[in-house]
N, C-alpha and C positions, 0 to 999 in steps of 0.2 A: 580446439583453436579450429576457426574455418580462413584460409586464404580463397582470396582472392584472383582464378588463375586468371596468366596470358595468353591470350585465346592468338595463335600465329595462323595468318590468311585465313581464320571464319570468323565473322562477326557475332560473337557470343559473346560472354563472360558469365563461367558459370560459378558458382561455389563445391570447392571441394578440402572431404576431409583429409588435415595436414600428415597422419598415420597411413594416407593411400600411397603417398610419395617417397615415405624411410618405406616403405615396405618395398616397392618397388628400385628401391636405389638413387630414388633420385636424391638431392645434397639443395635444390635450389627448383621453385617453381617451374623459372621458368624454361625446365628441360623437359618440361612433358612438355607436347602438344596434347592441349582439348577441346572436341566441339559434342558437336549435337549423336548422343549415341546412333549405333548402325542398330539396326532391323537385325535380329537373329532369328534364323532360320536355322532347326535338323533334321538332318536328315536319319527319321529313323522307322523306314517304311520296308528295308531290308526286309528279304524273307528267310534269311541264313543261313541258305541249301547245307553247309557246309558244315552248322553242326547240329543238320538233323541227327537224333531222334530228341531235342531239345529242343526244335524248333514246331516240334509236328502239329500242338498249338498253336505257338504264342509268335510272337515273330522278333527278330532277331537283338531288337535294342531293349523287349523282356526280360529276354533270358536275365535270370538270375544271378549277381556277384557278390562275394563276398560275406556270406550267408543272412546279409540281411537287405540285398541293395537289388537294382536293373540295372544293365548298362547303361540306358537313357537315363540313372540317373547320374551319372558323369559329364556329359554334354551343358546338362542343365547346372548341376554345381559349376563348372566354370560357366556358364552366363550369370548367374547369380554371384559368386567369387571378385568377378568382375566387374559389379556394378551392371551390367545388362541384363534390360529385365523383360523388355518385351520383345517376347518370345514365339516362337515358329515351330511346330514340330509336324512334321510329314509324315502319315503314318497310310497301308494301305491292308500288307500282309500280312495274317493273325492279328489285328489291329485291335478290337475289344478290351484284352487287357490290361496291353500296353498304355491305352487308353483312357483306359477305369484305372490306371495308377498316373496316370498325368494328372487325371480332374482331382482325384483324392487325393492325393497328395500338395500339387501346387498352387498356391493361395498368395498370391504379389498383392499386400498392403497396397490398399489405395493410393496414401502417397506417395508410394515413390513410382503411381503412372506405373503401371507392369502388369502381365499378362503371360502367361503359358499356356498357349489357346493350340491343341491338340487337331490340327486338320487329317479327318483321313481322304483318300482317294474316291472319290464320287464321282458318277456319271449322270450329267446335263446336255438342257438340249444344246448346248454350244460346247460340248466333250462329250464325243461315243468312246473314247477311251480310258481304260486306267494308266497312272502315272508307268512313261515305256523308260525311259532311268533318272538320275539325280537332277540333267538341267529338266526335264521334260515336265515333272515332280513341282519344282519353282516357279515353270511356266504356267503352268493350268492354275498356280494361288501367288498371279505376278498381282492382278486385282490387292487381290489383301493385302498384299504386304508393299504394296506400296501407296494402297491408304496411310495404309500405321505409319508407312515414314514421314507421306503427307500432314499429318497429323503430331504430330511426332518433331518433323524438322529435321529426322532421318536422314542424313545424303548417301550415307552406304549401305550396306548388308552384307552380311558376314555369314559364309554357310558351314554347320561346320556333320562329322558324318554324328550320329547318334551312339552307336556301337562302339568307341572306340577308349582305351584306356589311358588316362597322361591327365595329368592337373599342368593346366597352363593359363596365365592371367590375359585374356584375349586386346589389353589396353595395349597391351605391349606390340600386339602385332596391329594394333588399328594406329599405332604410335609409327609405326613401322609404315606403315599403306599412305599414311598421310604425310611423314615426310621428301617420301619419293616423289612422289605426285602421282602414286599407280593410279592404272583403267583396274589390275586384278591383281591382286597381290596373292600364291596361292601357299601355303603353307609346308615348310620337309625339313626331316627327318634324316641326318645321315645313313645310312645304313649298308651292310656286305655288301657283295658279288651274290651269296645264294638269297636272297629278297631284291636281289631288282625286277627279279623276271614275273614277279607278285605285283605292284607296285607302277602305276605313274613313272618316271624320273625324270628329272629337269637339268639344264646343266646349266650356269650365267656364265656372267664377265663379274670385273672386280667388281663395281655397283652394285651385284647381285642381279641383275637384270639376263631375266629369264630370256636364253638365248631358242633355246631348244626344249622342245617337250614328247617324250613317245612313254604312248599309253602301254607298262605289261609287254617290252619287250623282250622273245624270242631267243635271238639270233644273236648267236656268239658272237661275231664281230660287231655286232649294234652292239651290245649291252659292252664289246669291251670299249666302244667309244662315245661311249657318257661314260665313264667313268674319271671322278678326278683326279688328273696327273698328277703322281706322286710327292714332288716338286711343288706342291701350291700350299699357300699358306692354312686354309682353311679347308677341314677334310681332307686331306690328302689318302687318295685314294681309297675316297668310297663312294656311294653316290648316292646321291637326293633324291631321296624318294618322296613323294606325294602323303601328303596325311587326309585326301580329301576336304582340307579346309579351305576355304576363300572369304578374303575381303573382294568388293563390287562397288563402284561409284552403280549408282540402280541407276540414273541417268540411260548408262550405260549401255546396262546389263540386260534395258526394259526394251533398249534400241535393237542391242545384237538379238538375243533370243527371239520378240515379235518378225527377225529382220530374216531368222535362220529355225525353224520351225521346222524344220527337222531334223535337226540338231539335240539329240536326246541321249547325252552324257557328257560331262563333263570332263570327265580326264579323255574320253575316248575322241569323240567326238568334236569337242572343244576348243582345247587349250594346245593343241598342235597346231588349229587355224587362227591363232587372237596372234599365236607369242611377235610373229615380223613387223603386224600391224598398230596394236599396240602396247604402250606403256604393260608390260606386265612383271613384274619382281618375284622372287622368293628370298621369304620369310625363315632363316635355319631356326628351327629347337633344338635343342643339342640335349635335353636331357628325354625320361623315360618315354617311350608314347606306342602302345600295340593297338592291332589289329589282328584280333577276336577271330579269326575266318572259321575255323576248322577247333574241330574237337583238340586236337592236339595244344598248339595254342591257347585254348584254351582251359583246357585242365596246365598245366605248363602257367598263366599269369594267374588261377589259381592258387597253385603248389607253392608261388613263390609267397603270395600273402604269408604262410606260414612262417616263414625265416624269421627271426628276430630283425632283420633290420631289411624291411623287403623293396625293394626297390617305388612300388607303388603301395601306394602305404594312407591309413585314412588316417591318422595320425599327428595331427602339427605339430606338438611335442619334440617329439622325434624328429621328423625329418626338418626343421623348423624352418617352415612356413606357415605361410596363415589360408590357406583352400582346403575349405568342409568339406563334405558331403554329405546329400544332404538325402535323404527319402523319408517315406508315410510310416510317422508317428501309430506306431499300431496297440500301446497299453498293454505291454504283457510282461509279463512276471520276471523275474531273472533266472536266470540259468538256474536247474536244483541239479546240487553232483552229490548224488548218493550214492558215496564210496566207490565211486570210476576213480582212475587216473587217465593224466592227459600233457603230451609233453608234443606242443609248436604247435598247440591244435587253432581254435576261432572257435568259439561258440554263442549261438547267437540265444536272445535272451528265449525264455518259450521252454527252451528244451530239457529233456528231465534222461539226462544218464543213472544210470542205476550200480549196486553194489560189484566190486568187481571186471566191470566194464577199464579194457583200454583202447583209448585213441592218442593219435603219434600223429604229426603231420597232414592232421584233416581238419576238413570245415565244415562246422554240424550247424543244419540252419535254425529254421525257428521251430517252434512246436517236436521236432524233432525228439520222437520216442526212444531210448534205447536201453530195452530192458540187460539184465543180471549175463556175466561173461562173455562178454559180446569185444573182438578184438578188431578194433581197422582203424587202418595204414592205409597214409598216403591216397584216400577220399577224398572224394564232395559229397556228399547230404545233403539238397536242398528246404529239408522238411517238412512238412505237410501246410496248409494254409485252415484246419481247427483238433483243436483238442478231437480224443475219444475218452470217453469219462468212464474211469474202473469197471461202472455195474458194467456197461457198453463192454469192454474189453471181456470182462470173464465170459457173457453171455457167447461170445466168438469161440472164447475157448472151451466149453460145452458145449460149444454147434460143430465145434470140426476146422469153424473158419480160420484167419489171420487180421491179429487186427493190426493195427497204424503203429511203420516202427519196424524196429530191427528186435528180432526175435530173440528169448535169451542162447547162449550157445553159439549163434555167426561167429566167423570171420569174413572181415572185406578187409581186400587190398586193391589198389589203382582203381579206384570204381565212381565213375558219375551215378549218384543213383538222383533219378528226377522224383517231384512231390509228393507226395498222395501213396507212396510205394506200402504196399505190406509183402514183410519178408519174414518168412517161418522161422519156425527154431533150429538149429544146428544146419545154418547155408551155409554153403560154402565157399564164395566169389574171388575169386584171385589170379585166374590166372595163367597158372607156375608154365603150363606149355609151353608160354609167349606163341600162342597166334595173336597177328595181327589183323587179323582179317574177317570177322565173321558177322551171321545175322540171324539170330534167330526171333523164335514166338515173343519172349522174357524179355532178351535181352541182343543188344550190340558189341561186338567187342570192335572198339573200332583207333586205328594206331597201336593194339595193345591195350587198350582203356576201356575198362569194362564199363555199359551206359545200361542205365535199366530204366526206358520211359517209365513218363507220370501214370499214377492211378496199375501200376503191374501192383499184381498179383504172384506171391512167390512163394511155393505150396515148402513146409516141411522137410528139409535133408538135402534138397538140393540143393546139384554140386556143379561146379565151376572151376575145377583146377588143372 
């Protein structure tokens, strides 16, 4: 059934599916403000220094997640689930793999009048610099963004980070932005004090209009002053942490970026200066959101996926929502379990687990090969880019070389094993001594977690105990 949507303050009429309104919780079509869709801009160019060595050969947005996805899939999937199909992804550091993934994965059907366009940073006659920050990345692509907006009659641009974990219906943010008549809307997530110094923190009035914004406050007295009063009706005692997600009126953004070419970061240089002079509002997002900025937060986010009821999940039946997570289809066979046992684990397609192997609280990526009598606990295996055929594995054994995968008799605990790693027989990676930080030729220990970089070869009988 199709319904004609009543448009408020917009000279446009659109057709919309009735089940969309049910999903969003509206009982009448008139409750939902709808206008031309915004242009979506995903910031996917970060170097991800906090996730090194996982970002040694890839950008942060391209880091694998959940056995078969990449972090950038989350933001793009949120766009598609919100029926926003005109999407630019701005990339820069180690952009080859993420650009290739986007092009191979996201082909928007022509009848939806959309695209997913990776825009790698480049030097031109008019621009002699790489992206200097989030705002500068948008500034350097402003002509392309405004051109797409003119063609589609979009009046807003929504800018989101390409490496955060959350399910969000962006239409609710747009509805809030339009009803407030805002120039700028930023999304905030209520956080506790221990995270306040790592995020931009906003304050608002009773109408959710932002009255103050401080980027990553460090001083204790300053942090105290940004806390929501304990007797407040909404989020008492919490802090409003910026999610790095913004909606701008395009003409307003174009004028501001043109007039302030020396401002490169939205959080640090942009928001603090416009709070008093423009209509800036904050949309509160209360569901799960995580910025995986370091190895510890990334590891914890992956581990919670193994729980029976994780806070971030791919299964719409379990969580009673309709958000699907998209990625590239690879036509791999189902995982093959040859007598292995596992508990609270995620096993990707194409993986092969041999007899007497035990896996618990772990994620096993695509095409991973795990030989006999292996024990894996609380670990993340990215898998492999290709299979190694049995004759090739046998040849390597005979030549004294290490084949792809995890060799027989090995034990892994609290590890992150990057792609295409070759681990020999009877290897122990456990860190029982509790070393917090170490840097060696074949591995790193970061916050107590053993990280083995991509393409590493670990010989038989190697030990970290």
